[in-house]
N, CA, C and O atoms as a GROMACS GRO file, in nm:
protein
  372
    1MET      N    1  19.661  -9.689 -10.871
    1MET     CA    2  19.569  -9.588 -10.823
    1MET      C    3  19.476  -9.651 -10.719
    1MET      O    4  19.422  -9.760 -10.740
    2ARG      N    5  19.458  -9.582 -10.609
    2ARG     CA    6  19.369  -9.629 -10.504
    2ARG      C    7  19.262  -9.524 -10.481
    2ARG      O    8  19.279  -9.407 -10.513
    3LYS      N    9  19.149  -9.569 -10.424
    3LYS     CA   10  19.037  -9.479 -10.400
    3LYS      C   11  19.049  -9.417 -10.262
    3LYS      O   12  19.075  -9.485 -10.163
    4TYR      N   13  19.029  -9.284 -10.258
    4TYR     CA   14  19.037  -9.209 -10.134
    4TYR      C   15  18.914  -9.122 -10.117
    4TYR      O   16  18.842  -9.091 -10.212
    5GLU      N   17  18.892  -9.082  -9.992
    5GLU     CA   18  18.789  -8.986  -9.958
    5GLU      C   19  18.858  -8.880  -9.873
    5GLU      O   20  18.938  -8.913  -9.785
    6MET      N   21  18.829  -8.753  -9.899
    6MET     CA   22  18.893  -8.646  -9.826
    6MET      C   23  18.789  -8.543  -9.783
    6MET      O   24  18.711  -8.494  -9.865
    7LEU      N   25  18.789  -8.512  -9.655
    7LEU     CA   26  18.703  -8.407  -9.603
    7LEU      C   27  18.788  -8.284  -9.579
    7LEU      O   28  18.891  -8.291  -9.512
    8VAL      N   29  18.745  -8.172  -9.633
    8VAL     CA   30  18.819  -8.047  -9.623
    8VAL      C   31  18.730  -7.943  -9.556
    8VAL      O   32  18.612  -7.932  -9.589
    9ILE      N   33  18.787  -7.868  -9.462
    9ILE     CA   34  18.716  -7.756  -9.400
    9ILE      C   35  18.779  -7.629  -9.454
    9ILE      O   36  18.898  -7.603  -9.434
   10LEU      N   37  18.698  -7.549  -9.522
   10LEU     CA   38  18.743  -7.423  -9.581
   10LEU      C   39  18.698  -7.305  -9.496
   10LEU      O   40  18.612  -7.318  -9.409
   11ASP      N   41  18.757  -7.191  -9.522
   11ASP     CA   42  18.718  -7.066  -9.458
   11ASP      C   43  18.575  -7.032  -9.500
   11ASP      O   44  18.548  -7.018  -9.619
   12ALA      N   45  18.485  -7.019  -9.402
   12ALA     CA   46  18.344  -6.993  -9.432
   12ALA      C   47  18.320  -6.850  -9.477
   12ALA      O   48  18.215  -6.820  -9.535
   13SER      N   49  18.414  -6.761  -9.453
   13SER     CA   50  18.394  -6.621  -9.490
   13SER      C   51  18.435  -6.592  -9.635
   13SER      O   52  18.430  -6.476  -9.678
   14LEU      N   53  18.475  -6.693  -9.710
   14LEU     CA   54  18.509  -6.673  -9.852
   14LEU      C   55  18.385  -6.632  -9.930
   14LEU      O   56  18.275  -6.679  -9.902
   15ASP      N   57  18.403  -6.543 -10.026
   15ASP     CA   58  18.291  -6.500 -10.109
   15ASP      C   59  18.244  -6.612 -10.201
   15ASP      O   60  18.124  -6.629 -10.221
   16ASN      N   61  18.338  -6.689 -10.256
   16ASN     CA   62  18.302  -6.793 -10.351
   16ASN      C   63  18.382  -6.919 -10.319
   16ASN      O   64  18.498  -6.932 -10.359
   17GLN      N   65  18.321  -7.011 -10.246
   17GLN     CA   66  18.389  -7.135 -10.209
   17GLN      C   67  18.411  -7.226 -10.329
   17GLN      O   68  18.503  -7.308 -10.328
   18SER      N   69  18.329  -7.213 -10.433
   18SER     CA   70  18.343  -7.300 -10.549
   18SER      C   71  18.477  -7.279 -10.619
   18SER      O   72  18.531  -7.372 -10.679
   19ASP      N   73  18.532  -7.158 -10.613
   19ASP     CA   74  18.665  -7.135 -10.671
   19ASP      C   75  18.771  -7.215 -10.596
   19ASP      O   76  18.860  -7.274 -10.657
   20GLU      N   77  18.761  -7.217 -10.464
   20GLU     CA   78  18.857  -7.292 -10.383
   20GLU      C   79  18.840  -7.442 -10.405
   20GLU      O   80  18.939  -7.516 -10.406
   21ILE      N   81  18.716  -7.489 -10.423
   21ILE     CA   82  18.691  -7.629 -10.451
   21ILE      C   83  18.755  -7.668 -10.585
   21ILE      O   84  18.816  -7.774 -10.596
   22LEU      N   85  18.741  -7.583 -10.685
   22LEU     CA   86  18.803  -7.609 -10.816
   22LEU      C   87  18.955  -7.612 -10.806
   22LEU      O   88  19.020  -7.691 -10.876
   23LYS      N   89  19.012  -7.528 -10.722
   23LYS     CA   90  19.158  -7.526 -10.705
   23LYS      C   91  19.206  -7.655 -10.639
   23LYS      O   92  19.312  -7.707 -10.674
   24ILE      N   93  19.130  -7.707 -10.542
   24ILE     CA   94  19.166  -7.832 -10.478
   24ILE      C   95  19.156  -7.948 -10.577
   24ILE      O   96  19.242  -8.036 -10.579
   25GLU      N   97  19.051  -7.947 -10.659
   25GLU     CA   98  19.040  -8.050 -10.762
   25GLU      C   99  19.156  -8.042 -10.860
   25GLU      O  100  19.206  -8.145 -10.906
   26GLU      N  101  19.201  -7.922 -10.892
   26GLU     CA  102  19.314  -7.903 -10.982
   26GLU      C  103  19.442  -7.957 -10.920
   26GLU      O  104  19.526  -8.014 -10.991
   27VAL      N  105  19.459  -7.941 -10.789
   27VAL     CA  106  19.576  -7.997 -10.721
   27VAL      C  107  19.577  -8.148 -10.735
   27VAL      O  108  19.682  -8.208 -10.763
   28ILE      N  109  19.462  -8.211 -10.715
   28ILE     CA  110  19.453  -8.358 -10.728
   28ILE      C  111  19.485  -8.400 -10.871
   28ILE      O  112  19.557  -8.498 -10.892
   29LYS      N  113  19.432  -8.328 -10.969
   29LYS     CA  114  19.459  -8.362 -11.109
   29LYS      C  115  19.606  -8.342 -11.145
   29LYS      O  116  19.660  -8.419 -11.224
   30ASN      N  117  19.670  -8.240 -11.088
   30ASN     CA  118  19.812  -8.217 -11.116
   30ASN      C  119  19.901  -8.327 -11.057
   30ASN      O  120  20.013  -8.347 -11.103
   31LEU      N  121  19.850  -8.398 -10.957
   31LEU     CA  122  19.922  -8.510 -10.898
   31LEU      C  123  19.885  -8.642 -10.968
   31LEU      O  124  19.908  -8.750 -10.913
   32ASN      N  125  19.827  -8.632 -11.087
   32ASN     CA  126  19.784  -8.746 -11.170
   32ASN      C  127  19.672  -8.825 -11.105
   32ASN      O  128  19.664  -8.947 -11.121
   33GLY      N  129  19.586  -8.756 -11.033
   33GLY     CA  130  19.469  -8.819 -10.973
   33GLY      C  131  19.345  -8.790 -11.054
   33GLY      O  132  19.346  -8.708 -11.146
   34VAL      N  133  19.236  -8.860 -11.019
   34VAL     CA  134  19.108  -8.845 -11.088
   34VAL      C  135  19.001  -8.818 -10.983
   34VAL      O  136  18.978  -8.902 -10.895
   35VAL      N  137  18.936  -8.702 -10.991
   35VAL     CA  138  18.830  -8.669 -10.897
   35VAL      C  139  18.699  -8.726 -10.950
   35VAL      O  140  18.657  -8.693 -11.061
   36SER      N  141  18.635  -8.813 -10.872
   36SER     CA  142  18.509  -8.872 -10.916
   36SER      C  143  18.390  -8.794 -10.865
   36SER      O  144  18.285  -8.791 -10.930
   37LYS      N  145  18.404  -8.728 -10.748
   37LYS     CA  146  18.290  -8.654 -10.694
   37LYS      C  147  18.339  -8.554 -10.591
   37LYS      O  148  18.431  -8.582 -10.514
   38SER      N  149  18.277  -8.437 -10.589
   38SER     CA  150  18.299  -8.341 -10.481
   38SER      C  151  18.162  -8.296 -10.432
   38SER      O  152  18.077  -8.253 -10.510
   39ASP      N  153  18.141  -8.308 -10.304
   39ASP     CA  154  18.010  -8.282 -10.243
   39ASP      C  155  18.025  -8.172 -10.138
   39ASP      O  156  18.088  -8.192 -10.035
   40ALA      N  157  17.968  -8.056 -10.166
   40ALA     CA  158  17.974  -7.943 -10.072
   40ALA      C  159  17.865  -7.959  -9.967
   40ALA      O  160  17.746  -7.964 -10.000
   41TRP      N  161  17.905  -7.967  -9.842
   41TRP     CA  162  17.809  -7.982  -9.731
   41TRP      C  163  17.762  -7.848  -9.679
   41TRP      O  164  17.659  -7.841  -9.612
   42GLY      N  165  17.834  -7.742  -9.708
   42GLY     CA  166  17.794  -7.608  -9.666
   42GLY      C  167  17.859  -7.567  -9.534
   42GLY      O  168  17.949  -7.633  -9.483
   43LYS      N  169  17.809  -7.454  -9.482
   43LYS     CA  170  17.863  -7.399  -9.358
   43LYS      C  171  17.813  -7.478  -9.238
   43LYS      O  172  17.696  -7.516  -9.229
   44ARG      N  173  17.905  -7.501  -9.145
   44ARG     CA  174  17.872  -7.571  -9.021
   44ARG      C  175  17.952  -7.510  -8.908
   44ARG      O  176  18.061  -7.455  -8.928
   45THR      N  177  17.899  -7.519  -8.789
   45THR     CA  178  17.968  -7.472  -8.671
   45THR      C  179  18.080  -7.569  -8.636
   45THR      O  180  18.060  -7.691  -8.634
   46LEU      N  181  18.197  -7.515  -8.608
   46LEU     CA  182  18.312  -7.597  -8.572
   46LEU      C  183  18.302  -7.641  -8.427
   46LEU      O  184  18.243  -7.571  -8.344
   47ALA      N  185  18.359  -7.755  -8.395
   47ALA     CA  186  18.359  -7.806  -8.258
   47ALA      C  187  18.445  -7.719  -8.167
   47ALA      O  188  18.418  -7.708  -8.047
   48TYR      N  189  18.547  -7.658  -8.222
   48TYR     CA  190  18.635  -7.568  -8.148
   48TYR      C  191  18.685  -7.462  -8.247
   48TYR      O  192  18.692  -7.488  -8.367
   49PRO      N  193  18.719  -7.343  -8.198
   49PRO     CA  194  18.765  -7.237  -8.290
   49PRO      C  195  18.896  -7.275  -8.359
   49PRO      O  196  18.988  -7.329  -8.297
   50ILE      N  197  18.901  -7.244  -8.488
   50ILE     CA  198  19.022  -7.261  -8.567
   50ILE      C  199  19.056  -7.124  -8.624
   50ILE      O  200  18.976  -7.065  -8.696
   51ARG      N  201  19.175  -7.075  -8.591
   51ARG     CA  202  19.217  -6.941  -8.634
   51ARG      C  203  19.114  -6.835  -8.594
   51ARG      O  204  19.086  -6.743  -8.670
   52LYS      N  205  19.059  -6.849  -8.475
   52LYS     CA  206  18.960  -6.758  -8.416
   52LYS      C  207  18.829  -6.753  -8.494
   52LYS      O  208  18.755  -6.656  -8.483
   53LYS      N  209  18.800  -6.857  -8.572
   53LYS     CA  210  18.675  -6.867  -8.647
   53LYS      C  211  18.592  -6.979  -8.587
   53LYS      O  212  18.646  -7.079  -8.540
   54THR      N  213  18.461  -6.963  -8.588
   54THR     CA  214  18.372  -7.065  -8.531
   54THR      C  215  18.290  -7.139  -8.636
   54THR      O  216  18.218  -7.232  -8.603
   55GLU      N  217  18.300  -7.098  -8.763
   55GLU     CA  218  18.229  -7.166  -8.872
   55GLU      C  219  18.327  -7.207  -8.981
   55GLU      O  220  18.427  -7.140  -9.005
   56GLY      N  221  18.295  -7.319  -9.046
   56GLY     CA  222  18.375  -7.367  -9.157
   56GLY      C  223  18.285  -7.416  -9.268
   56GLY      O  224  18.168  -7.449  -9.245
   57TYR      N  225  18.337  -7.421  -9.388
   57TYR     CA  226  18.264  -7.470  -9.505
   57TYR      C  227  18.319  -7.609  -9.537
   57TYR      O  228  18.437  -7.623  -9.572
   58TYR      N  229  18.236  -7.711  -9.525
   58TYR     CA  230  18.278  -7.850  -9.540
   58TYR      C  231  18.258  -7.899  -9.684
   58TYR      O  232  18.154  -7.875  -9.745
   59VAL      N  233  18.359  -7.969  -9.736
   59VAL     CA  234  18.352  -8.028  -9.870
   59VAL      C  235  18.411  -8.169  -9.864
   59VAL      O  236  18.518  -8.190  -9.807
   60LEU      N  237  18.339  -8.264  -9.923
   60LEU     CA  238  18.384  -8.403  -9.928
   60LEU      C  239  18.424  -8.437 -10.072
   60LEU      O  240  18.346  -8.417 -10.165
   61PHE      N  241  18.546  -8.487 -10.089
   61PHE     CA  242  18.598  -8.525 -10.221
   61PHE      C  243  18.616  -8.677 -10.226
   61PHE      O  244  18.665  -8.736 -10.131
   62ASN      N  245  18.576  -8.738 -10.336
   62ASN     CA  246  18.608  -8.878 -10.367
   62ASN      C  247  18.699  -8.875 -10.489
   62ASN      O  248  18.668  -8.812 -10.589
   63PHE      N  249  18.812  -8.945 -10.479
   63PHE     CA  250  18.909  -8.940 -10.589
   63PHE      C  251  18.997  -9.064 -10.587
   63PHE      O  252  19.000  -9.139 -10.490
   64GLU      N  253  19.069  -9.083 -10.697
   64GLU     CA  254  19.168  -9.189 -10.710
   64GLU      C  255  19.304  -9.123 -10.724
   64GLU      O  256  19.320  -9.024 -10.796
   65LEU      N  257  19.403  -9.179 -10.653
   65LEU     CA  258  19.536  -9.120 -10.653
   65LEU      C  259  19.639  -9.229 -10.623
   65LEU      O  260  19.610  -9.326 -10.554
   66ASP      N  261  19.758  -9.211 -10.677
   66ASP     CA  262  19.869  -9.301 -10.645
   66ASP      C  263  19.903  -9.284 -10.497
   66ASP      O  264  19.914  -9.170 -10.451
   67PRO      N  265  19.919  -9.392 -10.422
   67PRO     CA  266  19.945  -9.380 -10.278
   67PRO      C  267  20.068  -9.298 -10.242
   67PRO      O  268  20.074  -9.238 -10.135
   68SER      N  269  20.166  -9.294 -10.330
   68SER     CA  270  20.287  -9.215 -10.302
   68SER      C  271  20.262  -9.065 -10.309
   68SER      O  272  20.345  -8.987 -10.264
   69GLN      N  273  20.148  -9.024 -10.365
   69GLN     CA  274  20.118  -8.881 -10.380
   69GLN      C  275  20.032  -8.824 -10.267
   69GLN      O  276  20.009  -8.703 -10.263
   70THR      N  277  19.985  -8.908 -10.175
   70THR     CA  278  19.896  -8.857 -10.069
   70THR      C  279  19.969  -8.761  -9.976
   70THR      O  280  19.911  -8.662  -9.931
   71PHE      N  281  20.096  -8.790  -9.946
   71PHE     CA  282  20.172  -8.699  -9.861
   71PHE      C  283  20.186  -8.562  -9.927
   71PHE      O  284  20.171  -8.459  -9.861
   72GLU      N  285  20.214  -8.561 -10.056
   72GLU     CA  286  20.228  -8.434 -10.130
   72GLU      C  287  20.096  -8.358 -10.133
   72GLU      O  288  20.095  -8.236 -10.121
   73LEU      N  289  19.984  -8.429 -10.148
   73LEU     CA  290  19.852  -8.365 -10.146
   73LEU      C  291  19.827  -8.298 -10.012
   73LEU      O  292  19.786  -8.182 -10.008
   74ARG      N  293  19.853  -8.368  -9.904
   74ARG     CA  294  19.833  -8.309  -9.771
   74ARG      C  295  19.926  -8.191  -9.748
   74ARG      O  296  19.888  -8.092  -9.685
   75ARG      N  297  20.049  -8.201  -9.799
   75ARG     CA  298  20.145  -8.091  -9.783
   75ARG      C  299  20.097  -7.965  -9.856
   75ARG      O  300  20.100  -7.855  -9.800
   76ILE      N  301  20.053  -7.982  -9.980
   76ILE     CA  302  20.008  -7.868 -10.060
   76ILE      C  303  19.884  -7.804  -9.996
   76ILE      O  304  19.876  -7.681  -9.986
   77LEU      N  305  19.788  -7.886  -9.954
   77LEU     CA  306  19.667  -7.830  -9.894
   77LEU      C  307  19.697  -7.765  -9.760
   77LEU      O  308  19.630  -7.669  -9.721
   78GLY      N  309  19.796  -7.815  -9.688
   78GLY     CA  310  19.835  -7.754  -9.561
   78GLY      C  311  19.894  -7.616  -9.578
   78GLY      O  312  19.892  -7.536  -9.484
   79LEU      N  313  19.947  -7.586  -9.695
   79LEU     CA  314  20.005  -7.455  -9.724
   79LEU      C  315  19.901  -7.352  -9.767
   79LEU      O  316  19.929  -7.232  -9.769
   80ARG      N  317  19.782  -7.398  -9.802
   80ARG     CA  318  19.678  -7.307  -9.851
   80ARG      C  319  19.613  -7.235  -9.733
   80ARG      O  320  19.574  -7.299  -9.635
   81ALA      N  321  19.603  -7.103  -9.741
   81ALA     CA  322  19.551  -7.023  -9.630
   81ALA      C  323  19.401  -7.046  -9.606
   81ALA      O  324  19.355  -7.034  -9.493
   82ASN      N  325  19.326  -7.078  -9.710
   82ASN     CA  326  19.181  -7.094  -9.696
   82ASN      C  327  19.139  -7.233  -9.653
   82ASN      O  328  19.021  -7.257  -9.628
   83VAL      N  329  19.233  -7.326  -9.643
   83VAL     CA  330  19.203  -7.462  -9.599
   83VAL      C  331  19.239  -7.473  -9.451
   83VAL      O  332  19.357  -7.466  -9.415
   84TYR      N  333  19.138  -7.490  -9.367
   84TYR     CA  334  19.162  -7.503  -9.223
   84TYR      C  335  19.214  -7.642  -9.189
   84TYR      O  336  19.317  -7.655  -9.122
   85ARG      N  337  19.144  -7.745  -9.233
   85ARG     CA  338  19.181  -7.884  -9.204
   85ARG      C  339  19.148  -7.972  -9.324
   85ARG      O  340  19.062  -7.940  -9.405
   86GLN      N  341  19.218  -8.086  -9.333
   86GLN     CA  342  19.186  -8.188  -9.433
   86GLN      C  343  19.214  -8.323  -9.371
   86GLN      O  344  19.304  -8.338  -9.289
   87LEU      N  345  19.135  -8.422  -9.412
   87LEU     CA  346  19.152  -8.558  -9.365
   87LEU      C  347  19.134  -8.650  -9.484
   87LEU      O  348  19.028  -8.654  -9.545
   88VAL      N  349  19.240  -8.725  -9.516
   88VAL     CA  350  19.239  -8.817  -9.630
   88VAL      C  351  19.225  -8.959  -9.575
   88VAL      O  352  19.301  -9.001  -9.487
   89VAL      N  353  19.126  -9.033  -9.627
   89VAL     CA  354  19.098  -9.168  -9.581
   89VAL      C  355  19.099  -9.262  -9.701
   89VAL      O  356  19.040  -9.231  -9.804
   90LEU      N  357  19.168  -9.377  -9.687
   90LEU     CA  358  19.170  -9.480  -9.791
   90LEU      C  359  19.040  -9.559  -9.784
   90LEU      O  360  19.002  -9.608  -9.678
   91LEU      N  361  18.972  -9.571  -9.898
   91LEU     CA  362  18.846  -9.645  -9.903
   91LEU      C  363  18.873  -9.793  -9.932
   91LEU      O  364  18.970  -9.827 -10.000
   92ASP      N  365  18.786  -9.880  -9.881
   92ASP     CA  366  18.795 -10.022  -9.909
   92ASP      C  367  18.756 -10.048 -10.054
   92ASP      O  368  18.670  -9.979 -10.108
   93ASP      N  369  18.819 -10.147 -10.114
   93ASP     CA  370  18.786 -10.182 -10.253
   93ASP      C  371  18.662 -10.265 -10.263
   93ASP      O  372  18.621 -10.302 -10.373
   0.00000   0.00000   0.00000
């Protein structure tokens, strides 16, 4: 298991972003990962429009996951309609 940090941009027009955050945490847990922290940064203006939207809801996740599962995590999140972008970064030990 290695430590990762992931920044996710969600659809800002969602009524309840916490439900989507819980679903993302559930995806990580289903891949045998452990979420240590999720930090909601709130709505922010995007640098460029994504899907004709100018605002996104930013969430930062800290978690541990097997390195072979990171591709599957990105694939699953890429299929979710409410997730605009995600960036997974390996943290130094």
